[in-house]
N, C-alpha and C positions, 0 to 999 in steps of 0.2 A: 502494501500501500504504498504511497506518494514515493515510489522508487525515484523518478525525477523530481524530489525534494527533498532529501533525506537527510541532509545538511539541518534546513529547519528543524524537517520534523524532530530530529536529536537534539536542536536547541531548545525547540518547546518544549520537552520531555525534561528539561532540566530544570525549565526555568517555571513552569507553570503545572500548578499541582491539579487543576480542571482538567486540561489539556491530557496527564497522563490516566486520571482517572477514565477517561473519555476513550482513551485510546487501549486501556488494560479489558474494558468492557467491554471495545469492539474488537477484541482478542479474544476472548471469551465467548463471542457471540457467532463468530469467524470458526470459531473450536465445534461450537455445539449445530452448526447446521451443517459443515462438512460430517459430522458424525451420523448428523441424519440422513442427509445426503447417499452416503455411504453404506445405511443402514447397520452400523456396529450400535447405533441410539436409536431406535424405531420412536418414530412422532407422527402424528398425525398432521395433516396438510393444515388445518388450519393453525396448530402450533407452528409450525415450520414456517409459512408466512407471515404470522406474527416477529419470529424472529428474523427473517430475512429483514423486515422493516425497522424492526429495531436499530440493526445492525449498519442499515442504509442511514438510518438518522446520525447517530453516532460517525459514523463517516463523510455525513455534510455538516457535524459541527465541528468535526475538526480540522476538516479544508477551509472552514468559515472561520475560527479561529488562528488556523495559518495565516489567511486574505488579509485579516482586520488587525495583525498584528506585524505584518510586512509594510503594511501602507505607511 
């Protein structure tokens, strides 16, 4: 995630507890979605879609935080 902005992401991880918290939540959601899609952690479609929405929200929030601190 954000491979093209790795330096900025690392800087944000050090400077912002909020950014770190949202990043960790995104990572946790990513793991859960992957496990559900691979079948190692079965989940109904409604729950999976909810996880995907929350994961996307987290990614958008991270991008917004990175953009607002760049400006």
